[in-house]
C-alpha positions in Angstrom: 8.2 9.0 30.4 7.7 12.2 28.3 5.0 12.3 25.7 5.9 13.3 22.2 4.9 16.8 21.1 2.4 16.7 18.3 3.9 17.1 14.8 0.8 18.6 13.2 -2.6 20.0 14.2 -5.7 17.7 14.8 -6.7 15.3 12.0 -8.6 16.8 9.2 -9.5 14.5 6.3 -8.6 15.5 2.8 -12.0 14.4 1.5 -14.8 15.7 3.8 -17.2 13.0 5.0 -20.2 14.7 3.4 -18.5 14.6 -0.1 -19.2 11.7 -2.3 -16.4 10.5 -4.6 -15.8 7.1 -6.3 -13.7 4.9 -4.1 -14.2 1.1 -4.4 -14.5 0.8 -8.1 -13.9 -2.2 -10.3 -11.1 -0.5 -12.2 -9.4 0.4 -8.9 -9.6 -3.2 -7.6 -8.4 -4.7 -10.9 -5.5 -2.3 -11.2 -4.6 -2.9 -7.6 -4.7 -6.6 -8.1 -2.5 -6.4 -11.2 0.0 -4.2 -9.2 -0.2 -6.7 -6.3 0.8 -9.6 -8.6 3.4 -7.6 -10.5 5.1 -6.0 -7.4 4.6 -9.3 -5.5 6.7 -11.1 -8.2 9.3 -8.4 -8.0 9.3 -8.7 -4.2 9.8 -12.5 -4.4 12.6 -12.2 -6.9 14.5 -9.4 -5.1 13.8 -10.9 -1.7 15.1 -14.4 -2.6 18.0 -13.0 -4.6 19.2 -10.2 -2.3 17.6 -11.1 1.0 15.7 -7.9 1.4 12.5 -6.4 0.0 11.6 -3.0 -1.4 8.6 -0.9 -0.5 6.2 -0.7 -3.4 3.7 1.8 -2.1 5.2 4.9 -3.6 5.8 3.5 -7.1 2.3 2.0 -7.1 0.8 5.4 -6.1 2.6 7.1 -8.9 1.6 4.5 -11.5 -2.0 4.5 -10.3 -2.3 8.2 -10.8 -0.8 7.9 -14.3 -2.8 4.9 -15.4 -6.2 5.9 -14.0 -5.7 9.4 -15.4 -5.2 7.9 -18.8 -8.7 6.3 -18.5 -10.4 9.4 -17.3 -10.3 11.4 -14.1 -9.8 9.3 -10.9 -10.5 10.4 -7.4 -7.8 10.3 -4.7 -9.9 7.6 -3.0 -9.7 5.3 -6.1 -5.9 5.9 -6.2 -5.7 5.0 -2.5 -7.6 1.7 -3.1 -5.2 0.8 -5.9 -2.2 1.7 -3.7 -3.6 -0.3 -0.7 -4.6 -3.3 -2.8 -1.3 -3.4 -4.7 0.8 -3.0 -1.5 -1.2 -5.8 0.3 -0.2 -8.2 -2.4 3.4 -7.1 -2.2 3.3 -7.4 1.6 1.9 -10.9 1.5 4.6 -12.0 -1.0 7.2 -10.5 1.3 5.9 -12.5 4.3 5.8 -15.7 2.3 9.4 -15.5 1.0 10.7 -15.2 4.6 8.4 -17.9 6.1 8.4 -20.7 3.6 12.2 -21.1 3.4 12.3 -21.3 7.2 9.8 -24.2 7.0 12.1 -26.1 4.6 15.2 -25.3 6.6 13.4 -26.8 9.6 12.7 -29.9 7.4 8.9 -29.5 7.9 8.4 -29.9 4.1 4.8 -28.4 3.9 2.2 -29.8 1.5 1.1 -27.2 -1.1 -2.3 -27.1 0.5 -0.7 -26.2 3.8 1.4 -23.6 2.1 -1.6 -21.9 0.6 -3.4 -22.1 4.0 -0.5 -20.5 5.8 -0.3 -17.7 3.2 -4.1 -17.0 3.3 -4.2 -17.3 7.1 -1.3 -14.9 7.5 -2.9 -12.4 5.2 -6.2 -12.6 7.0 -4.5 -12.3 10.4 -2.7 -9.2 9.2 -5.9 -7.6 8.1 -7.8 -8.6 11.3 -5.0 -7.1 13.5 -4.9 -4.0 11.3 -8.6 -3.1 11.4 -8.9 -2.3 15.1 -5.5 -0.5 15.2 -6.2 1.7 12.1 -8.5 4.2 13.8 -6.0 4.6 16.7 -2.9 5.1 14.6 -4.4 7.0 11.7 -6.9 9.3 13.5 -6.1 9.4 17.2 -2.3 9.5 16.9 -2.4 11.8 13.9 0.5 14.2 14.1 2.2 12.4 17.0 3.9 9.6 15.3 6.0 10.2 12.2 5.2 7.9 9.2 7.7 8.9 6.5 6.5 6.5 3.9 2.9 7.2 4.6 3.5 10.9 4.5 5.3 10.5 1.1 2.4 8.4 -0.3 -0.1 11.0 0.9 1.8 13.8 -0.8 2.0 11.8 -4.1 -1.8 11.1 -4.0 -2.7 14.7 -3.1 -0.4 16.0 -5.8 -2.1 13.7 -8.3 -5.5 14.9 -7.1 -4.7 18.6 -7.4 -3.3 18.3 -10.9 -1.5 21.2 -12.4 2.2 21.6 -12.9 3.1 19.4 -9.9 1.1 16.5 -11.3 2.7 17.1 -14.7 6.1 16.9 -13.1 5.1 13.7 -11.3 3.9 12.1 -14.5 7.1 13.1 -16.3 9.2 11.6 -13.6 7.2 8.4 -13.9 7.8 8.3 -17.6 11.5 8.7 -17.2 
């Protein structure tokens, strides 16, 4: 079996480890939670109506840059927390809309407490499985595996961080 040729050079973080920027702030968590609920509701509606879901990471990234910039300068790390938190809510909603109807189709008729437990347990399991794999996929496999959506999100966040005419174009596109 042939190994894939690296797509990019070795991993070099955008924010150096010795640099201190705001990351886990109250405003980032609150905005991420609002986006999680908002895009989660959209996911539930579209998923139940059309049978498929939409990825919310890129719109959340763009909106995060726009909104946090309106309340003062925000770091790329804050925008990343907003995007990650908002997308987590959307992802859990996506999992719920495909799991719960299956339970009713199987005539298991879960109690609301069981439903809440299933949703919370699924979210926790997802996070617990993600944590050990994150370092491997993000750092160790950097440049080997293509992640089109993650690459697009990174470009959006970096553009918002750099500012200038590219960020202005990004904000205009958001407004339209």
